N, C-alpha and C positions, 0 to 999 in steps of 0.2 A: 510517595505510597502509592504506588500501581490502583488503580479501578479494577486489576484480576484478581492481587491480594486479599484484598484489605475491604472489595465488597463494593456498594454503590449509594451513594445516598440517591430515598426514593421524596415522591409526594408526601405519604405519611411516615417517614425516617430515618431506615436505613432495609437493606439486603444483604448477606454474605449468602455465595454459593459454595458450597463445602461434598466432601466425596464420604461414601462411607467407607472406613478400610478396614481391610480383619482385626489389625489392636484396637477398633473400636467393637470388636462383637460380641456374644459368644460362643460356643460351643455350638450352636443351632444358625448360628450368621446371624439372628440377631442384634441387633445396636442395647448393650446393655446402659440397663436405665442409664445409669453414675453419670455416661459419653456423655450422654444431652446435655449434659450440666455445664460439660468443655468448651459445647456446641453454641450454646447461650452464650456463654462468658468470648467466646468469639467475637460472635454479634454485637455485644456490650462495646467491647472494646475497637473493633474498628471504626464502630455506631460515633463511638467520640472521638476518634483517633479524624476521623477523615470530618471531625465540626471547628476542629484544629484544637484538641480537647485531650491531647499526650497524657499518661500516667506520668510522663519521665516529668512532665515540664509542668504538671501538680504539685507531684514531690517537689517540683525546683520553685516551685515559684515563681514560675511565670507568667500566671495568669489572675497574681498578687498574694495571699499569706497560702506559705507551706500549708498542702490540705493534700488528701486524698480520695477515696470513694469506697466506701466498704459498703458490703453485703448483707441488710441489716433481715430480711423478710423472704422470703418463696413462693408460691404458692403453683403448684408443675402438675397436670391431668397429660397423662398418658396417655395417648388417645388410639393409635394406630400402630404396629410394628417399621422399624426402620431396615433394611436388612444390606449386605454387605454387596458394596458398588456405585447404591443408591448417587443419587447425586440429590441434595434435599439445597434447601434456603429457608437460612434464620429471619425472621426476619423481626425487627425490633422499633417499636413507636415508643415518645415520653406521653404517658398519659395522664400525670401532674405532674407539676416541678413547684418546691415550695424551696422558700430559704432554703434550707436545711437535709433540705430529701429530696428527691427521684423517685413514682412510681414509674414503670414503662412497664408496655407487653412485650410480649420474644411466644412467635410461634414458630414452629418449624416446618416445611412441606416440603412433603412430595406431589411435584403438577399444583396439581389443584387438591388434591389431599393433605388434611386436616391430623396429624401425627402430635404433635406437643403441644399444649397452649401454657403458657407460664405464668405469671405478674410477681415482679419484679420491685419491691423497696428497694434502695439504697439510698446510705445516709451522707454524707459530705462530713468525712471526722483530719480535725486538725493533724499538725505533727505529733500532735502529745496522742493524741487516739479519740481527743473530745471533742462531742459538737460542734459546725460551726455554720455563718450559712457561709455559702456560695457565692465567688466574688458579681456583677453586674456580668460580665462579660463571657462567664459558667452561666447562669440563667438564660441569657437572651436565645445563645448557641443552640439550648438545649431545652429552649422550649416549644412547645407542643405545640402542632402543626396552629393548629385550630386557632394558640395562641398570638404565632405569628399573623393569621392573616386579624387580630384585633379582639377576641378578647379576654385578661388579663390574668393573671399568673396566680394561684392555690398562694394561698401562706401555711406555714406551718410552723 
């Protein structure tokens, strides 16, 4: 997957550039609030993809048991509006990682201006839709930056 399309891994996690198109805006040219959820989802998906954890691979069981990620909870603050033709950056970082749960912090910025801040809780679920522990390879790949340098994983 090309870096232009999937964003890039960073010291903190992942950054993805997105352009605001006409379809993303309301009648006034401002991004419609629900579209930010699309941008955030793309950031999370491409973060996983660049970490070697594609949704197809998870579903097929290529990384252990068949599994998927399900959004469990989201807190979102809409701080400033984005407008048509803006170039935004979606930043994604893992904040906490447990055996069956991931908490990520996401931001949408335009240059140095913070537009949206979100805290996202994601659950690992089995093919039957039941909570399950993530395989060790997934835990290692998604570990927060500070965990990689020596802190331990939190439990869930």
